[in-house]
All heavy atoms as an XYZ file, in Angstrom:
875
protein
N      65.975     97.336    100.761
C      65.070     97.582    101.865
C      65.667     96.942    103.168
O      66.235     95.786    103.190
C      63.718     96.804    101.552
C      62.675     97.056    102.603
S      61.141     96.594    102.004
C      60.670     95.321    103.062
N      65.682     97.733    104.203
C      66.196     97.286    105.508
C      65.176     96.343    106.152
O      64.060     96.591    106.294
C      66.455     98.502    106.368
O      67.296     99.372    105.727
C      67.013     98.107    107.630
N      65.747     95.232    106.620
C      64.891     94.214    107.289
C      64.581     94.635    108.785
O      65.237     95.540    109.347
C      65.631     92.839    107.213
O      66.750     92.921    107.980
N      63.561     94.109    109.279
C      63.081     94.484    110.595
C      64.055     94.095    111.688
O      64.134     94.732    112.796
C      61.775     93.808    110.950
N      65.018     93.155    111.504
C      65.945     92.747    112.441
C      67.289     93.587    112.442
O      68.180     93.248    113.154
C      66.280     91.237    112.350
C      66.966     90.848    111.020
O      67.248     91.737    110.261
N      67.313     89.660    110.842
N      67.263     94.653    111.672
C      68.527     95.451    111.619
C      69.589     94.959    110.678
O      70.723     95.536    110.837
N      69.249     94.110    109.717
C      70.219     93.637    108.802
C      69.706     93.808    107.409
O      68.643     93.424    107.106
C      70.609     92.194    109.019
C      71.188     91.952    110.448
C      71.485     91.697    107.998
C      71.407     90.469    110.842
N      70.593     94.468    106.549
C      70.224     94.455    105.137
C      71.388     93.811    104.442
O      72.442     94.478    104.287
C      70.131     96.048    104.714
C      69.851     96.018    103.172
O      69.855     95.113    102.479
O      69.616     97.208    102.773
N      71.258     92.587    103.984
C      72.272     91.851    103.341
C      72.766     92.532    102.052
O      73.961     92.187    101.669
C      71.670     90.496    103.050
C      70.531     90.339    103.920
C      70.029     91.743    104.106
N      72.108     93.408    101.485
C      72.476     94.025    100.256
C      73.258     95.286    100.414
O      73.771     95.853     99.418
N      73.335     95.847    101.613
C      74.114     97.115    101.909
C      75.526     96.912    101.799
O      76.152     96.184    102.603
C      73.655     97.659    103.233
N      76.157     97.629    100.795
C      77.564     97.484    100.655
C      78.315     98.227    101.653
O      77.765     99.273    102.193
C      77.951     97.993     99.212
N      79.540     97.806    102.070
C      80.360     98.598    103.058
C      80.619    100.029    102.506
O      80.783    100.218    101.323
C      81.639     97.894    103.233
C      81.598     96.681    102.310
C      80.307     96.707    101.566
N      80.768    100.982    103.361
C      80.978    102.383    103.009
C      82.464    102.657    102.484
O      82.685    103.667    101.910
C      80.588    103.322    104.187
O      81.432    103.043    105.237
N      83.315    101.699    102.736
C      84.692    101.894    102.212
C      85.541    100.830    102.931
O      85.021     99.889    103.574
N      86.855    100.946    102.770
C      87.770     99.937    103.295
C      88.323    100.362    104.613
O      89.114     99.533    105.244
C      88.911     99.636    102.248
O      89.662    100.870    102.142
N      87.937    101.499    105.149
C      88.437    101.976    106.493
C      87.337    102.799    107.170
O      86.183    102.932    106.578
N      87.582    103.285    108.348
C      86.609    103.972    109.129
C      86.280    105.297    108.387
O      87.169    106.081    108.169
C      87.179    104.257    110.517
S      86.107    105.408    111.445
N      85.056    105.444    108.107
C      84.654    106.634    107.319
C      85.063    108.011    107.993
O      85.689    108.824    107.346
C      83.059    106.679    107.129
O      82.695    105.447    106.419
C      82.604    107.822    106.273
N      84.791    108.127    109.326
C      85.048    109.358    109.915
C      86.576    109.538    110.174
O      87.102    110.655    110.018
C      84.422    109.430    111.250
C      82.873    109.603    111.137
C      82.157    108.322    110.925
O      82.722    107.203    110.968
O      80.892    108.303    110.703
N      87.338    108.504    110.480
C      88.757    108.580    110.635
C      89.407    109.031    109.347
O      90.287    109.774    109.251
C      89.331    107.284    111.111
S      89.064    106.979    112.868
N      88.948    108.402    108.227
C      89.477    108.739    106.950
C      89.252    110.261    106.623
O      90.090    110.938    106.068
C      88.901    107.968    105.747
C      89.484    106.532    105.741
O      90.650    106.361    106.286
O      88.918    105.733    105.029
N      88.090    110.811    107.073
C      87.829    112.163    106.858
C      88.738    113.201    107.520
O      88.975    114.281    107.119
C      86.347    112.519    107.239
C      85.297    111.956    106.344
O      85.670    111.533    105.176
O      84.097    111.906    106.661
N      89.216    112.749    108.702
C      90.047    113.670    109.496
C      91.530    113.196    109.673
O      92.314    113.721    110.389
C      89.460    113.855    110.912
C      88.040    114.519    110.781
C      89.455    112.562    111.710
N      91.892    112.092    109.000
C      93.259    111.661    109.073
C      93.628    110.845    110.315
O      94.703    110.732    110.767
N      92.522    110.270    110.897
C      92.726    109.454    112.127
C      93.119    108.069    111.786
O      93.355    107.638    110.578
N      93.233    107.271    112.853
C      93.595    105.801    112.681
C      92.626    104.963    113.513
O      91.926    105.414    114.385
C      95.076    105.663    113.075
C      95.361    105.838    114.489
C      95.591    107.035    115.048
C      95.492    104.851    115.477
N      95.831    106.856    116.427
C      95.719    105.499    116.715
C      95.260    103.541    115.575
C      95.842    104.870    117.914
C      95.475    102.829    116.787
C      95.759    103.539    117.955
N      92.706    103.640    113.287
C      91.844    102.695    114.050
C      92.636    101.506    114.446
O      93.662    101.142    113.819
C      90.663    102.325    113.254
C      90.998    101.871    111.911
C      91.417    100.650    111.475
C      91.025    102.637    110.696
N      91.708    100.523    110.155
C      91.496    101.789    109.577
C      90.708    103.905    110.282
C      91.539    102.168    108.196
C      90.862    104.352    109.088
C      91.215    103.491    107.985
N      92.079    100.771    115.401
C      92.630     99.414    115.734
C      91.890     98.413    114.945
O      92.566     97.629    114.285
C      92.497     99.206    117.343
C      93.172     97.989    117.836
C      94.533     97.829    117.501
C      92.489     96.990    118.448
C      95.122     96.668    117.957
C      93.130     95.840    118.870
C      94.488     95.708    118.644
N      90.576     98.186    115.081
C      89.866     97.253    114.342
C      88.609     97.946    113.771
O      88.226     99.056    114.281
C      89.344     96.101    115.177
C      90.437     95.096    115.450
N      90.733     94.639    116.814
C      91.397     94.567    114.743
C      91.711     93.878    116.827
N      92.103     93.799    115.575
N      88.065     97.370    112.741
C      86.878     97.969    112.103
C      85.606     97.118    112.197
O      85.700     95.882    112.365
C      87.147     98.038    110.623
C      88.404     98.998    110.159
C      88.706     98.879    108.756
C      87.971    100.449    110.622
N      84.488     97.858    112.318
C      83.170     97.234    112.447
C      82.242     97.770    111.282
O      82.312     98.976    111.039
C      82.511     97.549    113.763
C      83.471     97.203    114.972
C      83.653     95.707    115.178
N      84.569     95.421    116.219
C      85.684     94.875    116.108
N      86.121     94.467    114.896
N      86.422     94.589    117.111
N      81.414     96.950    110.714
C      80.518     97.362    109.730
C      79.057     97.291    110.129
O      78.576     96.224    110.578
C      80.740     96.305    108.528
C      79.776     96.485    107.406
C      80.001     95.252    106.478
N      79.064     95.416    105.299
C      79.209     94.574    104.249
N      80.164     93.546    104.265
N      78.336     94.700    103.296
N      78.354     98.359    109.963
C      76.925     98.346    110.359
C      76.142     97.353    109.345
O      76.303     97.431    108.135
C      76.331     99.725    110.143
S      74.572     99.783    110.470
N      75.456     96.408    109.960
C      74.684     95.368    109.207
C      73.499     95.965    108.510
O      72.951     95.376    107.695
C      74.338     94.245    110.090
N      73.063     97.205    108.925
C      71.864     97.722    108.398
C      72.138     98.696    107.160
O      71.448     98.608    106.191
C      71.141     98.513    109.445
C      69.776     98.995    109.014
C      68.923     99.370    110.198
O      69.059     98.871    111.296
N      67.869    100.191    109.945
N      73.267     99.497    107.280
C      73.471    100.522    106.154
C      74.880    100.336    105.595
O      75.116    101.024    104.590
C      73.271    101.885    106.663
S      74.522    102.431    107.794
N      75.791     99.500    106.172
C      77.122     99.341    105.569
C      78.193    100.324    106.105
O      79.356    100.148    105.765
N      77.771    101.228    106.990
C      78.801    102.153    107.427
C      79.922    101.387    108.133
O      79.670    100.589    108.977
C      78.119    103.083    108.484
C      79.014    104.043    109.228
N      79.766    103.649    110.330
C      79.437    105.189    108.896
C      80.516    104.609    110.787
N      80.363    105.623    109.940
N      81.192    101.762    107.772
C      82.370    101.145    108.454
C      82.907    102.221    109.380
O      83.140    103.387    109.051
C      83.431    100.824    107.428
C      84.700    100.232    108.089
C      82.812     99.732    106.348
N      82.973    101.710    110.660
C      83.585    102.592    111.710
C      84.657    101.896    112.543
O      84.682    100.600    112.477
N      85.288    102.587    113.349
C      86.381    101.949    114.134
C      85.762    101.422    115.484
O      84.766    101.922    116.017
C      87.437    102.930    114.462
S      86.947    104.556    115.153
N      86.386    100.390    116.081
C      85.900     99.777    117.195
C      86.165    100.534    118.487
O      86.846    101.661    118.497
C      86.638     98.430    117.435
S      88.364     98.527    117.929
N      85.658    100.122    119.629
C      85.714    100.859    120.929
C      87.169    100.817    121.532
O      87.398    101.551    122.443
C      84.796    100.283    121.950
C      83.433    100.790    121.675
O      83.147    101.642    120.772
O      82.480    100.370    122.418
N      88.079     99.984    120.870
C      89.521    100.010    121.389
C      90.188    101.163    120.601
O      91.370    101.489    120.886
C      90.175     98.697    121.153
O      89.607     97.699    122.023
N      89.615    101.634    119.582
C      90.256    102.689    118.775
C      89.914    104.087    119.400
O      89.031    104.285    120.142
C      89.546    102.804    117.306
O      89.762    101.523    116.677
N      90.820    105.073    119.150
C      90.727    106.346    119.889
C      89.277    107.003    119.676
O      88.794    107.592    120.643
C      91.787    107.233    119.217
C      92.847    106.170    118.719
C      92.045    105.007    118.282
N      88.706    106.949    118.490
C      87.441    107.709    118.328
C      86.217    106.896    118.455
O      85.105    107.471    118.493
C      87.529    108.202    116.913
N      86.242    105.583    118.436
C      85.045    104.746    118.693
C      83.815    105.113    117.823
O      82.669    105.221    118.238
C      84.622    104.877    120.112
C      85.711    104.459    121.164
C      85.257    104.792    122.507
C      86.311    104.509    123.583
N      87.613    105.079    123.420
N      84.161    105.248    116.509
C      83.112    105.685    115.561
C      82.066    104.649    115.321
O      80.925    105.076    114.966
C      83.741    106.063    114.224
C      84.518    107.429    114.309
N      85.801    107.534    113.965
C      84.035    108.673    114.720
C      86.147    108.810    114.188
N      85.073    109.448    114.682
N      82.267    103.380    115.370
C      81.161    102.440    115.191
C      80.055    102.605    116.256
O      78.935    102.498    115.957
C      81.700    100.951    115.192
N      80.417    102.704    117.552
C      79.545    102.991    118.601
C      78.854    104.299    118.389
O      77.582    104.397    118.606
C      80.232    102.924    120.002
O      80.676    101.593    120.158
C      79.218    103.197    121.135
N      79.517    105.281    117.989
C      78.884    106.633    117.682
C      77.827    106.541    116.666
O      76.806    107.115    116.705
C      79.906    107.617    117.374
N      78.065    105.729    115.593
C      77.095    105.460    114.545
C      75.862    104.838    115.109
O      74.844    105.243    114.790
C      77.748    104.613    113.468
C      76.781    104.184    112.276
N      76.493    105.146    111.361
C      76.137    103.128    112.057
C      75.554    104.530    110.520
N      75.429    103.305    110.939
N      75.931    103.881    115.936
C      74.860    103.204    116.630
C      74.089    104.313    117.374
O      72.838    104.395    117.229
C      75.319    102.157    117.485
C      74.256    101.744    118.520
C      73.079    101.184    118.225
C      74.527    101.902    119.920
C      72.108    100.849    119.097
C      73.542    101.567    120.803
C      72.324    100.995    120.508
N      74.722    105.120    118.146
C      74.038    106.076    118.954
C      73.335    107.137    118.096
O      72.231    107.610    118.392
C      75.030    106.867    119.868
C      75.499    105.924    120.959
C      76.335    106.622    121.989
N      76.871    105.744    122.998
C      78.078    105.656    123.471
N      78.996    106.429    122.902
N      78.440    104.730    124.332
N      73.971    107.445    116.951
C      73.361    108.471    116.098
C      72.204    107.931    115.266
O      71.218    108.645    114.907
C      74.431    108.968    115.018
C      75.425    109.883    115.790
O      75.274    110.336    116.849
O      76.477    110.157    115.045
N      72.262    106.676    114.832
C      71.236    106.065    113.914
C      70.320    105.110    114.579
O      69.225    104.765    114.026
C      71.937    105.334    112.751
O      72.620    104.274    113.318
C      72.883    106.344    112.018
N      70.706    104.516    115.647
C      69.947    103.363    116.277
C      70.110    102.087    115.528
O      69.403    101.131    115.875
N      71.077    101.986    114.637
C      71.338    100.753    113.885
C      72.010     99.730    114.865
O      73.199    100.068    115.269
C      72.149    100.950    112.684
C      71.455    101.722    111.585
N      72.184    102.204    110.530
C      70.217    102.199    111.522
C      71.324    102.944    109.800
N      70.156    102.941    110.317
N      71.406     98.742    115.374
C      71.914     97.927    116.450
C      72.972     96.913    116.254
O      73.747     96.544    117.107
C      70.679     97.171    116.918
C      69.789     97.002    115.692
C      70.018     98.200    114.905
N      73.129     96.500    114.953
C      74.011     95.319    114.746
C      75.251     95.757    113.870
O      75.062     96.455    112.883
C      73.301     94.153    113.964
C      72.226     93.612    114.755
C      71.318     92.704    113.866
C      72.723     92.726    115.876
N      76.455     95.367    114.304
C      77.643     95.426    113.502
C      78.325     94.043    113.230
O      77.935     93.170    114.108
C      78.641     96.405    114.155
C      78.208     97.800    114.176
C      79.118     95.905    115.505
N      78.996     94.005    112.264
C      79.773     92.775    111.969
C      81.240     93.197    111.986
O      81.575     94.286    111.475
C      79.311     92.136    110.631
C      80.038     90.740    110.386
C      79.640     90.000    109.100
O      79.629     90.745    108.052
N      79.460     88.743    109.143
N      82.110     92.277    112.401
C      83.462     92.594    112.278
C      83.851     92.813    110.872
O      83.332     92.077    109.991
C      84.319     91.430    112.822
O      85.735     91.694    112.604
N      84.697     93.824    110.559
C      85.082     93.994    109.253
C      86.580     93.731    109.130
O      87.307     94.379    108.402
C      84.894     95.551    108.819
C      84.812     95.767    107.395
C      83.952     95.097    106.511
C      85.665     96.740    106.824
C      83.905     95.318    105.124
C      85.571     97.003    105.432
C      84.748     96.289    104.671
N      87.058     92.671    109.875
C      88.449     92.228    109.932
C      88.478     90.858    109.098
O      87.576     90.090    109.171
C      88.830     91.926    111.354
C      88.949     93.232    112.165
C      89.980     94.193    111.589
O      91.137     93.780    111.250
O      89.616     95.413    111.541
N      89.638     90.671    108.301
C      89.736     89.416    107.563
C      89.585     88.120    108.445
O      90.209     88.205    109.561
C      91.117     89.488    106.992
C      91.429     91.047    106.859
C      90.709     91.598    108.135
N      88.850     87.231    108.014
C      88.621     85.945    108.730
C      87.685     85.959    109.816
O      87.511     84.949    110.541
N      87.082     87.126    110.163
C      85.985     87.207    111.239
C      84.660     87.453    110.615
O      84.506     88.298    109.733
C      86.435     88.367    112.185
C      87.759     88.184    112.889
C      88.117     89.274    113.869
O      87.318     90.217    113.978
O      89.242     89.127    114.358
N      83.659     86.734    111.227
C      82.309     86.844    110.681
C      81.316     87.194    111.841
O      80.105     87.233    111.627
C      81.865     85.687    109.949
N      81.842     87.431    113.067
C      80.867     87.622    114.185
C      80.141     88.882    114.161
O      80.502     89.876    113.480
C      81.652     87.477    115.529
C      82.815     88.418    115.741
C      84.173     88.149    115.442
C      82.815     89.793    116.144
N      84.932     89.277    115.700
C      84.100     90.267    116.081
C      81.703     90.600    116.536
C      84.386     91.536    116.557
C      82.048     91.917    116.975
C      83.387     92.365    116.920
N      79.083     89.005    114.845
C      78.140     90.199    115.038
C      78.131     90.530    116.454
O      78.199     89.812    117.423
C      76.786     89.877    114.610
C      76.539     89.736    113.087
C      76.786     88.639    112.386
C      75.926     90.845    112.399
C      76.601     88.521    110.995
C      75.660     90.787    111.046
C      76.019     89.570    110.398
O      75.770     89.541    109.031
N      77.880     91.966    116.658
C      77.663     92.456    117.928
C      76.343     93.170    117.924
O      76.108     93.971    116.987
C      78.803     93.367    118.375
C      78.578     94.103    119.712
C      78.203     95.351    119.928
C      78.729     93.420    121.028
N      78.017     95.543    121.310
C      78.428     94.446    122.029
C      79.040     92.135    121.398
C      78.458     94.128    123.384
C      79.180     91.907    122.796
C      78.843     92.847    123.686
N      75.522     93.023    118.964
C      74.255     93.690    119.064
C      74.295     94.742    120.168
O      74.493     94.419    121.323
C      73.087     92.738    119.412
C      71.807     93.394    119.382
O      71.675     94.591    119.742
N      70.746     92.632    118.971
N      74.456     96.061    119.831
C      74.503     97.145    120.807
C      73.367     97.282    121.676
O      73.416     97.636    122.841
C      74.713     98.484    120.059
C      76.002     98.636    119.460
C      76.288     98.728    118.070
C      77.145     98.907    120.250
C      77.530     98.913    117.546
C      78.445     99.168    119.685
C      78.628     99.130    118.325
O      79.856     99.350    117.824
N      72.193     96.825    121.211
C      70.880     96.998    122.081
C      70.974     96.014    123.229
O      70.532     96.331    124.196
C      69.651     96.688    121.248
C      69.179     97.934    120.409
O      69.501     99.025    120.756
O      68.457     97.731    119.413
N      71.457     94.731    122.927
C      71.440     93.680    123.970
C      72.765     93.407    124.551
O      72.924     92.524    125.359
C      70.790     92.455    123.360
O      71.725     91.918    122.301
C      69.435     92.719    122.854
N      73.868     93.989    123.946
C      75.257     93.688    124.387
C      75.538     92.169    124.228
O      76.183     91.583    125.047
C      75.509     94.162    125.826
C      75.593     95.661    125.919
O      76.146     96.296    124.988
N      75.070     96.178    126.858
N      75.109     91.632    123.132
C      75.344     90.236    122.783
C      76.238     90.080    121.629
O      76.113     90.808    120.587
C      74.092     89.431    122.588
C      73.186     89.342    123.771
C      71.893     88.592    123.353
O      70.933     89.277    122.812
O      71.889     87.350    123.476
N      77.099     89.042    121.606
C      77.923     88.674    120.445
C      77.297     87.391    119.821
O      76.854     86.577    120.529
C      79.325     88.480    120.932
C      80.286     88.110    119.757
S      82.008     87.948    120.423
C      82.656     86.939    119.053
N      77.300     87.359    118.552
C      76.889     86.161    117.794
C      78.043     85.709    116.951
O      78.607     86.591    116.233
C      75.713     86.547    116.985
C      74.463     86.991    117.804
C      74.343     88.371    117.945
C      73.685     86.163    118.403
C      73.301     88.867    118.780
C      72.650     86.562    119.242
C      72.450     87.922    119.337
N      78.405     84.453    116.990
C      79.545     83.840    116.280
C      79.370     83.990    114.694
O      80.308     84.064    113.947
C      79.809     82.475    116.672
C      80.270     82.338    118.054
C      81.691     83.025    118.295
O      82.599     82.933    117.382
O      81.925     83.601    119.329
N      78.056     84.085    114.287
C      77.830     84.150    112.859
C      76.493     84.760    112.660
O      75.697     84.956    113.593
C      77.912     82.762    112.237
O      76.916     81.968    112.725
N      76.158     85.037    111.425
C      74.869     85.614    110.941
C      74.744     85.581    109.528
O      75.612     85.008    108.810
N      73.788     86.328    109.029
C      73.594     86.349    107.581
C      74.854     86.949    106.789
O      75.509     87.815    107.334
C      72.466     87.408    107.330
C      71.836     87.414    108.678
C      72.774     87.160    109.713
N      75.103     86.414    105.696
C      76.212     86.936    104.794
C      75.823     88.303    104.248
O      74.738     88.486    103.770
C      76.523     85.927    103.689
C      77.800     86.331    102.903
C      78.139     85.236    101.938
O      77.924     84.087    102.244
O      78.535     85.587    100.760
N      76.747     89.337    104.345
C      76.447     90.571    103.929
C      77.125     90.745    102.573
O      78.002     90.043    102.181
C      76.982     91.695    104.872
C      76.429     91.577    106.341
C      77.076     92.575    107.163
C      74.943     91.714    106.310
N      76.692     91.775    101.815
C      77.362     92.111    100.546
C      78.842     92.310    100.640
O      79.349     92.762    101.596
C      76.737     93.394     99.992
N      79.523     91.784     99.627
C      80.994     91.855     99.617
C      81.436     93.283     99.536
O      80.697     94.138     99.034
C      81.398     91.031     98.461
C      80.274     90.879     97.551
C      79.062     91.094     98.453
N      82.714     93.621     99.866
C      83.612     92.741    100.567
C      83.322     92.463    102.030
O      82.656     93.234    102.675
C      85.029     93.372    100.407
C      84.661     94.893    100.360
C      83.278     94.946     99.644
N      83.750     91.339    102.557
C      83.423     90.981    103.989
C      84.369     91.566    104.986
O      84.245     91.508    106.091
C      83.468     89.490    104.093
N      85.471     92.208    104.446
C      86.486     92.842    105.318
C      87.190     93.885    104.575
O      87.159     93.971    103.361
C      87.394     91.745    105.822
O      88.299     91.274    104.820
N      88.013     94.576    105.396
C      88.973     95.486    104.733
C      89.973     94.677    103.975
O      90.139     93.506    104.184
C      89.622     96.436    105.700
C      90.519     95.769    106.731
N      91.786     95.329    106.502
C      90.349     95.483    108.070
C      92.270     94.792    107.536
N      91.497     94.892    108.531
N      90.760     95.278    103.059
C      91.699     94.459    102.290
C      92.782     93.837    103.208
O      93.240     94.410    104.270
C      92.482     95.579    101.457
C      91.439     96.596    101.311
C      90.727     96.698    102.702
N      93.106     92.582    102.912
C      93.994     91.750    103.779
C      95.397     92.412    103.933
O      96.036     92.307    104.865
C      94.119     90.374    103.189
N      95.776     93.194    102.950
C      97.050     93.871    103.045
C      97.021     95.280    103.830
O      98.118     95.869    103.987
C      97.677     94.047    101.588
C      96.905     95.075    100.685
O      95.766     95.383    101.109
O      97.481     95.477     99.620
N      95.911     95.622    104.289
C      95.768     96.808    105.110
C      96.163     96.409    106.525
O      95.538     95.597    107.069
C      94.305     97.356    105.076
C      94.091     98.487    105.888
C      92.607     99.011    105.796
O      92.243     99.453    104.667
N      91.830     99.040    106.807
N      97.112     97.085    107.128
C      97.551     96.589    108.467
C      96.536     96.970    109.577
O      95.697     97.720    109.376
C      98.787     97.501    108.691
C      98.626     98.707    107.866
C      97.815     98.281    106.680
N      96.755     96.168    110.711
C      96.015     96.328    111.877
C      96.985     96.617    112.974
O      97.778     95.705    113.217
C      95.121     95.087    112.204
O      94.227     94.842    111.116
C      94.317     95.316    113.458
N      96.970     97.732    113.579
C      96.130     98.909    113.356
C      96.421     99.527    112.030
O      97.387     99.306    111.492
C      96.345     99.824    114.547
C      97.638     99.454    115.063
C      97.877     98.049    114.750
N      95.503    100.344    111.660
C      95.647    100.943    110.277
C      95.079    102.412    110.257
O      94.452    102.802    111.304
N      95.157    102.990    109.174
C      95.851    102.512    107.892
C      97.377    102.830    108.017
O      97.686    103.677    108.892
C      95.136    103.344    106.816
C      94.864    104.627    107.476
C      94.417    104.226    108.929
N      98.037    102.271    107.137
C      99.506    102.474    107.054
C      99.813    104.011    106.965
O      99.085    104.742    106.244
C     100.077    101.730    105.950
N     100.723    104.420    107.743
C     101.219    105.812    107.584
C     100.493    106.761    108.606
O     100.898    107.939    108.761
N      99.417    106.341    109.222
C      98.623    107.212    110.167
C      98.672    106.743    111.622
O      98.150    107.409    112.526
C      97.228    107.421    109.695
C      97.151    108.138    108.368
C      95.823    108.726    108.074
N      94.608    108.047    108.447
C      93.620    107.741    107.585
N      93.687    108.051    106.354
N      92.549    107.062    108.024
N      99.295    105.503    111.843
C      99.272    104.967    113.184
C     100.458    105.418    113.972
O     101.593    105.338    113.480
C      99.235    103.438    113.173
C      99.198    102.806    114.523
C      98.073    102.948    112.301
N     100.206    106.104    115.149
C     101.362    106.606    115.906
C     102.208    105.466    116.473
O     101.771    104.391    116.715
C     100.668    107.347    117.003
C      99.300    106.808    117.123
C      98.966    106.326    115.742
N     103.438    105.774    116.705
C     104.440    104.738    117.197
C     104.031    104.146    118.532
O     104.146    103.027    118.818
C     105.857    105.339    117.276
N     103.341    105.007    119.342
C     102.931    104.543    120.734
C     101.386    104.089    120.788
O     100.813    104.223    121.778
C     103.180    105.646    121.727
C     102.336    106.869    121.431
O     101.692    106.972    120.340
O     102.319    107.768    122.370
N     100.979    103.555    119.647
C      99.524    103.156    119.612
C      99.045    102.327    120.601
O      97.970    102.320    121.053
C      99.156    102.674    118.139
C      99.894    101.264    117.858
C     101.025    101.172    117.217
C      99.394    100.095    118.173
N     101.366     99.816    117.087
C     100.240     99.126    117.701
C      98.247     99.579    118.771
C     100.105     97.729    117.834
C      98.025     98.231    118.985
C      99.029     97.312    118.446
N      99.940    101.356    121.019
C      99.475    100.228    122.022
C      99.076    100.978    123.348
O      98.331    100.412    123.993
C     100.610     99.279    122.220
N      99.676    102.103    123.633
C      99.289    102.701    124.920
C      97.810    103.259    125.010
O      97.296    103.500    126.021
C     100.190    104.009    125.149
C     101.647    103.615    125.427
C     102.400    104.879    125.653
C     103.873    104.629    125.851
N     104.639    105.830    125.925
N      97.164    103.331    123.791
C      95.739    103.785    123.753
C      94.757    102.673    123.840
O      93.530    103.035    124.077
C      95.587    104.499    122.457
O      95.614    103.672    121.326
C      96.538    105.713    122.223
N      95.203    101.458    123.788
C      94.228    100.367    123.965
C      93.581    100.311    125.261
O      94.228    100.554    126.352
C      94.938     99.093    123.663
C      95.434     98.787    122.201
C      96.101     97.409    122.099
C      94.214     98.868    121.196
N      92.313    100.036    125.247
C      91.516     99.879    126.542
C      92.009     98.715    127.175
O      92.286     97.610    126.625
C      90.106     99.804    126.203
C      89.403    101.013    125.776
C      87.926    100.963    125.437
N      87.307     99.855    126.228
C      86.025     99.690    126.082
N      85.272    100.276    125.336
N      85.522     98.611    126.768
N      92.203     98.752    128.537
C      92.605     97.628    129.370
C      91.376     96.676    129.625
O      90.224     97.005    129.444
C      93.120     98.124    130.636
């Protein structure tokens, strides 16, 4: 059951990479996990910005970093960052051996040129 604050601690992540990028062979810089449904999408520094698109499509306001060693949350409704929050269902991040940017084999050699300034 989804809680009123936009967090469902029991929602498992949708995968180890951006769902939409994986569908089309794209790549990402960092990953974000929807705290309400578990959807994993790429961050706004990534070419496709799928995490923000998921928020716009669903209205799910909170994401947590899906990067190893990071536990912060972002609230799209209020544009606020929170250093911590409720623990979500494991895993807490993509596999540690998955490179950033990732995934291996799909990141263009000139990837740094695409980062937002």
